[in-house]
C-alpha positions, 0 to 999 in steps of 0.5 A: 174847844180846840180853839180855846185849847189852842189859845191857852197853849199860845198864852202859856208859850210866852211865860214858859219861854221867858221865865227860864231866861228871866229866872226871877227866883235867882234874881230875888236875892239881888232885889232883896239887896238892892232894897236894903232888906226892907219889907216896906220898900220891897212891896212897891218896888216889886210891884213897879219892877213887874209893871216895868217888865210887863211893858218891856216885854210887850214893846219887844214883842209888838215893835222891837224888830221895827225899833232895832231896824229903825236905829240899825241896831243888831241883837248882838249889839244889845247883848253887848250893851246890856252886858256892859250895864250889868257888869258895871252894876255888879262891880259897883255893888261888889265895891259898895260900902253900903252908901247907896241912897236907897240903903240909906233911906232904909237904915234911917227909916225916916226918909220916905221915897216918893212914888216917882222915886220908886219908880225911877229907881226900880227901872235901872238896874232891876227892871233893866237889864237885870230882869228883862235883859237882852236875853228876854228881850231877844226872845220877846222879839222872836215871839212877836215875829209870830203875831199873824198879820193875815187879818186885823182880827188875827193880829188883835188875837195875837196881841191879846195872847202876848198881853196875857202871856206877859202878864203871867210872867210879870206876875210870877216876877212880882211874887218872887220879888215880893217875898224876897226880903223875908227869905233874906231875913232868915239868913241873918246879918252875916248870911245877908252880907254874904248873899250881897257880895255873892250876888254882886260877883254872880251879876258881874260874871253875868254881865261878862258872859252876856258881853262874851255871848254878843261878841261871839254873835258879831264874829259869827255874823262877820265870818264868811 
């Protein structure tokens, strides 16, 4: 019984550590904006984003440290790179006139996005870096260092714990994004425009904050 309780505790450590950083409720407004307010498009994209998030978190927990070491990339650089992507996306959304390809398909209501196209569009920027960005990746890498390598049995148990914890996190992301459009519809046309512009501005600020955090970390590492 104590072992089962310890197992459950280890499982829920993952979503409890990651969800405050991912903040799927805050990201739901951006998701609704990116889908153009289409309920039909929101469901498959939310599902694909959740799958992408699960894969990214698992890769970060299992091999993130080795990948960064192999390429000689530090976490501050990851934060700066992710911040540049987020800021650029926010700036583009802030100055967008609604001509995005996804929105065009939604407005015309005649074009169908193939599963491959939905998978491609759901990865950037919604899956990475907006949902599973540098912060959640860095946290996942830190969680991955806790995987026991004392024996193959302990390591397998650690991988199972990580997989279940990441699945709970991804499921929470799916639920928040799946019903984001319904919440947006209640705001009305004017509310949608306001939320879209405010979300884009907040996204720009988040990107700048990520760049600043990475820069501070770099300077701290270089300080004597």
